[in-house]
N, C-alpha and C positions, 0 to 999 in steps of 0.2 A: 644254495643246496650243498655245495662242497663244504662251506663253513659250518652249516648246521650238522652235517654228517661228522665233521671233525669234533665238534663240541659234544655230540652224543657219544662218539667213540672215547673221548676223554673222560666223560662221566662214567662210562662202563669200565674203563681202565682203573679209575680211582676206586670204584666200588670193588673191583676184583682185587686191587692192592690191599684195601682194608680187610677184605675177607681173608686174604693170604696172611696178613699181619696177625689178625685175630686168631687164625688157626695155628700159626707157629707159636704165638705166645701161649695159647691154650695147651699146646703139646708140652712146652717147657714147664708150665704150671702143673700139669699132670705128673711130670717126672718128680717135681718137688713134693706133691701130695703123696705119691707112691713111696717116696723115700721115708717121709715121716710116718706113714702107715706101717711100713716094715720095721722102722725103728721102734714104734710103739709096741708091736708084737714082740720084738726082741726084749724090750725093757720089762715087759710083764713077766717074762720067764727068768730073768736074771737074779732077782733078790729073794730067794726062798726064805731067808731068815726073817723077813718082815711079816710073814704069815704065821709065826709061832704063837702059841697061846699065852704062856707065862711071860708076859712082855717085860715087866720090870726085872725079874730075875734073869731072863734071857739076855736082855740088853746089857745088864751088869756084867754078865760072864762072857758076852760075845762082842763087846765094843771093839775089841781088837780085830775080830773077824770081819766086822763091818768096814773098819779102816782098811783091812787087808783087801777086801773086795773092791773098795774104791781105787786102791793102788793098781789092782789087776785089770779093772775094767777101763777101756779107753773112752767109753761113752760118758762115764760118771765122773764129775769133779767133786761132788759132795752129796751127802744124804742127810735128811732130817726125818725124824719120826715124832708124831704128835699123838697124844692119847685122845680118847673120845671127848674129854673135857678141855682139850686144847693145851695140855701140859707138854712141854718139850722133853721128850724122852731121850732123844739122841740128836746131836751131841750133848752130853751132860755138861752143864756149866762148871761143875766142880772139878771134873777131870779132863776137860777139853784141852786140846792142843792149841797152840797159837793160831794156826790156820783155822781151826774150828771156832775159836773165839771171834776171829774176824768175820767168819761166816754167820755166826749168831748175831753179831752187831749189825751187819749189813741187812739181814733179812728178818730181824726181830719184828719189825712192824708188819711184815707179811704174815707172820704167825699169830699176830694179836687178834686177827679176825679169821674166821673160817670161810668167809665168803668167796675167796679165790679158789677154793678147792672143792667144788661140787661139779658133778658131771653135767653135761648139757642135757636139758630136757628136750622132748620132741619139738617143742615150739622153738627152742634155740637152734636146733639143727635145721628146721625149716627156714628160720630167719637167715641163717648163714647161707643156705642154698639160694634163698631169694636174693641175698646181697650179691652173691657171685653172678647170678643170672642177670641182675640189673647192671652189674659192672660190665658184663659182656655187651649188653644192649647199649650201654653208654660208651661204647668204643673202648672197652677195657679200662674204665675209670680214668680216662685221659684228662678229665677235667682238673685233676690235681697237679699235673706235672709242671705245666708252664708257670702256674702260681707258685709252686714249691721252689722251682729253680730261681725265679725272680726274687722271692723272699729270702732265700739263702744268700743270694748275691748281695742283698742289702744288709746282711749280717744278723738276721733273725736266728735265734737259738734253735737248734734242731729239735730239742725236746718240745718247745712250744709249737714248732711247725708240725711235729708228729701229732700232738694233741689236736691241733687245728684240722689236720687231714682226717683224723678219726671222726671228728665232729662233722666234717663235710660228707664223709661216706655215710655216716648214720643219717644225716638229714636228707641226702639225695635219694637214698634207697628206702627211707622211712622205716629204719630198723631200730632195734633196741641197742643200747651201748654195749661195748665188748663184754665178754663173759666175766672177766676179772674185775670189772668196774661197776657191777650192778648187784643188787640184792637178789638172791635166789632162794627158793625154798630149799632148805637143807635136806639133802638126801645122802646119807653117809654110806653110799655104795658107789661102785663104778670107778672110773679113772678119767684122766684128762690132762690138758696142758695149761700152764700158767706162765705168762710173761711178766717179769718183774724188773723194773728199771730203778737203779740207784745211781744218782749222779749222772755220769756219762756212760755207765755200763748197763748192758741189758743181759738179763739172765733168763734162761728158759728152764722151767721145771716140768718134769713129768711126775704125776702123782697118782696114787690109787688108795682106796679104802679096803682094808681087809675084813675078814669075818668078825673080828673083835672090835670093829668100829675104830681102828687105829688108822691114822693117815701117814703114809710113807711118801716122801717127796725126793725125787732124784734131780739134782742140778746137773744139767748137761755140760760137758766140756765144749765150750764154743769152738775152739780150734779144731777139735776132732769132728764134731758133727758137720761143721761147715766144710771141712776137707772131704768128708764122706759124701756130702751133698754135691760138691763140685765134681767129685769123681763120677757121680751119676749123670751129670749134665754133659752136653757135647763139648768138644774142644775145637781148636782151630783146625785140627787135622780132618775131622769129619763134619765140620760146620757147613761146608759147601753143600753137602748132601742134605743137610737139615734146613738151612735158611738161605742158601745161595750166597750172594755177595753182600749180605746185610750183616749186622752185628746186634747181639742181644746182651744187655747188661742186667745184672742182678744188683739192685740198689737197696740198701737198708733204710731204716727210718731216719737216719742222719744224712741221707742223700750221699752216702759213700758207696762207691762202686765196689762190691765185694767180689764179683767175678763177671767175666764177659767172654764171649766167644763169637767168632765170625771173621770174615775177610775184610770188612769195611775198615778203612783207616781210622784208627782211634783218634788221631790228631784232628780229624775233620768233624768229630761229633760235637765239639764245643760250638761249632758255627751253625748247627742245624737243630731243629726241633725233632723229637722222635716221631716216627710215623705212627706209633701206637704204643700203648702201655697197658699193664694189667696189675692190679693190686692183688697181693697174695693173701691167703687166708691164715687162720690160726695154725701153728703158733707164730708164724712170721707176720704178725700184724704190723702194718706200716711199711713193709717191704714191697717192692714192686719190680716188675720186669719191664724194661724199656727197649723198644725195637728201633734201630737206626738203619737207614739205607741211604745210598746216594740220591741226591735230588736229580732224578732223570730229567733231562731237558725235553719235556713233553712237547713243547711248542715246535722244537726244531724238526722232529720227524713229521709232526702234523703239517707244519708249513711246507716241509719238503714234499710230503704227499700232495698237499694242495698245489704246490708249484708244478709237480709232475702232472697232476690232473690238468692244470691250465696249459702246460706244454703239449700234452697229448691232444687236448681239444684244439689248440692252435695249430698243431701239425695236421690234424684232420681237416680243419678249415682251410689251411694253406694248400693241402693236397687237393681238396675240393675246388678251391679257387683256381689252382693251376690247371686242373682238369677242365674247368669251365672256360678259363681263358684260352686254353689250347683248342677246345671245341669252338669257341667264339672266333678265334683266329682262322680255324679251318673253314668255318661257315663264311667268314668274311672273304677269304680267298676264293671259296667256291662262288659266292655272290659276285665278287669282282670279276671272276672268269666269265660268269654268265652275262654280266653287264657288258664286258668287253666283247663277248661273242655277239650279243644282240646289237651292240654298237657297230661291230664290223659288218654284220649281216645287213643292218639298216643302211650303212654306207654302200654296200654292194647292191642293195635293192634300189637305191636312189637313182643310179644310172639307167637301168632298164625302165624304171618307172618314168623317168623324164622322157625317154624315147617313146614310151607308150602314149603319154599325154601329148607329145608333139605330133605323133602320127594320127592320133584321134582327132586333134584339131585340124590337121591337114585333110583328113577324110571329110570332116564336116565342112571345111571351106570348099573342097572339091565338089561336094554335093550341092552346096549353095551356088557354085559357079555354073554347074551343069543342070540346074533346075529348069526343066521344060525343054532341054536340048537332047534329043535322042534317047531319053530315058523317061519312063512313065513317072508321072508326079507321085503316085502312091508308093512306088519303089523308092524314090528319093526321100519321101517322108519317112519310110521305114529305116532307111540307112541313116537319115538324120537323127532319128530317135535312138538308134543303137549307138551311134557315135556320141550322143549326149550322155547316155548312161555310162559308156566307156570313159568319157572325160570326167564325169562326176565321181565315179568310183576311183578313178586314178587320182583325182585331187584328194579324195578322202584318205586313200592310202598314203598319199604324200604328206598329209597333215599328221597322220599317225606316226610315220617315220620321223618327221620333224620333232614331234613330241618325245619320241624315244631318244633321239640324238640330243635334244636339249636336256632331258633328264640325266642322261649319261654325263654330259658336260657339267651339270649341276652337282652331281655326286663327286666328281673329280675336282670341283672348284674351278672349272675352266670356262664357265659360262661368261660370255662377254657380249657387249652390244657395240655396234658400229654406226653412230649417228651420221645421217646424211640429210641434206636439204630436201624437203618435200612437203606435200600437203597432207594433213591428217585426214581430211574428208576424202581425198582421192584413195587413200589406203583403205578407209572404211568401205567405200564403194566397191573397190576391187575385191574385198573379202566377201561382201554381200553378193556380188556377182557370182562368185563361186558356189554360193549356197542357194541361188535362185532355183535351179532345177530341183533340188531336194525339197525346198519349201513349197514349190508348185505341186509336187506329187502329194504332199501332206496338207495342201491347202492352208499354208501358214502365210498370213498377211504381214508384210513388213512396212512399218511407218518409220520415216527418218526425218529428223530435224537437225541438220548439220550446220554448224556455225564455226568451223575450225578450218577455214580454207587458206589462211595466211601461211606462207612458207615458214617452216620451222625445222630445227635440227632434231632428228630422232631416227631410230633404227626401224626401217620400213618392214623388214621381214619379222622382226620381233613383235611390232604392234599388230601386224597382220595375223601372226600366230596367236596372240592374245585374243583378238576378236574371233578368230576361227574356233578357238576352244570354247568360248562363251556361246557362239551361235551353234556349235556342234551339240552342246548340252541342251539347247532349246529344241533342236531337232530330235534328240533322243528322249528327253524327259518331259518336255512341255508342249509337244506337238498337238495334244488334244485341246490346248487353249486357243489354237488357230491364230495366235497374234504374237508379234514381236515389235519392239520399238527401240530405235537407236537415236540418242541425242548426243551432240558434241558442242562444247563451248571452249573458247580459247582466250587466254589473256596473253600478256607480253611473254611470260616464261612458263606458263602452266596450261595444260589441256586436260579437260575432264570429258570422259565418254561414259554415258549411262546406257545400259542394255537391259531392257525389261521384257517380261513375258507374262502371259496369263495362265501359267501352269499351276501345279499343286503348291508351289511355294517351298520355302525352306524352314524347317523347325529351328527356333532360336537356340535350342539346346545343341543342335548339330552344327550351327554356324561357325563355332570356334574350331571344329575339327575338319571343316569342309576343305581347307587348303592343305591338309596333311596328305603326303603321297599315299596312293592306293586306297584312300578312304572314299567310299562311294555312297555314304548316307543311308537312308532308309531302304531296307531290303525289299519292301513292297514296291518302291519306286524304281529300283534298279533291276528287279527280277525280270529276266528274259531280255534285258538290254545289254548289248556288248559294250565294253569299255575297259580302260586300263586304270582309271582312278588317278592319273597323274596330270590331267589337263589343267585343272585349276591351280595346282601347286606350281606348275611351270608358268602359268599366266601371272601369278602373284610375284614370282621371283623376277620375271622379266620386267614387271612394273617397278619393282624395287631397284632393279639395275638402272632404270630410267630416273631414279630419284623420287619415285612416287609409291603408289600402293594400289591394291585391289581389295575392295571390301564388299560385304553383303549389306545392303541397306535394309534397315528395320522399319517397322510400322508401315509396310506396304499393304494396301487394301487387297490386292489380288496378285497372285503370282510371285515372282522373284525379281529382284533388281540388283544388278552389280554396277558399282561405280569404279571406273578406271581413272586414276590420276597419275600423270607423268609430267616430268619437266621437259618442256620443249622450248629451248632458247630460240630467239629469232635467228633466222638465217642471215648470213653476212650480207647478201644482196638486199634483203628487206631492211636491215639496219642502215645500210648506206643510202637507200632511197628516202629514208626519213630524216636525213641530215639536211638542215637548211643551209644553203650556200651563204657565205659571208660577203657582204657588200664591201 
């Protein structure tokens, strides 16, 4: 998105630059057009002698007056007058000066035909307007610049290049040839401009037809009109207000720079192409305005903006990440404090709970000893029942505290086992014995098939906690099945214990998450049943600490089945008894 925005911005900037270049070139062109328009008005008022009636007599008597006028007028370099039939009336070949003779020789072919001296018809004017409009649409006729520069660098003559440029302009704008090069309908009225080229020189004539159908032509003094035109154009002092840090060149048909203004270094222009250009109209056919400006490193600001954008996003993400990390650390400290608190409370509860269990058992033993001695049997039975409940609930609370302590140790990576010699089956029986009162209340039948009586090395408390957690789940979630079965098998180093029930079973989709801490499975199954959700995760970890695992068996027809696998190396005494004495 950032790249696309930068590209769009670059396109907009380029379009705005082209609009700016076209506007500034158009303003400069308008200054040139205004100058020639004012010059045209001034020239129409200067030669009153050309409008006299008795032409031959007047010119014979006033030739010196015409020459005098040429000397006084800074605009005019020479004058010619043609009669209606094309006869040269002035300068007269018989009494012409040397300068006038050269003028006649250079421009004789111009006077041989009258085609170059007829005013523009409305169609010509419209064609010229259309040419300029098309030039603006074509980016100010910029199609001719690069080709012209390259051809000049290869040594092509400027006259040939100018003719080629005029042809290109005519073809691209679908216009008629220039006014001085085409046949027009002769209309011996009006006035206009004619450009005439002889060798390497270019001459500009302003002409007009008088009421006697005579043609008067004024050859402009190139140095003066060009100086006057330059005086109208901006200079380096006020160019900043006009074009900023750019430079505009006025280039003639020979690709010679006639004038330029602007702050841009002239020495750098040779190394870059103009940003835009504009072909000038009559009488400066073949001239053009070229606009140069420094190649702004557009990519640098854009990539700088892009980099800033990335840095801002990175800073925002870093701040967000720092904030989340700080909150995470705070939550972790809070959770750790809570776990520590629960752990401490659990440890504190363990001592009075042990005493409660002990005295509950003592009460039950005392009742059994005094049964039928000085106390009524139904009272003994009631006390015995209460003590059983007290013992059972104390044991349940003890299992809960053990799970909390084990989970706390697991979170701190402090969970350990202490293998001791003993019998797997005896541990299973001890765990079942604790659940008998609860199972009797809920009418749960327990079947056992125990075949792991050989002494082995394992952690008795850990295995008892594993079995307690599984039997506790049967009591909570599978009691309506009224059935539980425990099987054990033993090899030399491995023991497997399978605990099954006839409860609702476990969905295969949930079996992978069943051993995650605090996950309690289906809400319908756990609704209204108390529990912490850490029993199975603790049981699985204790199995893994024994080098085994705890899994949920699949494809069970009814209920759920858990398979406990633990490494139980043979006890030292058992291994010694199996050694055969050497004879």
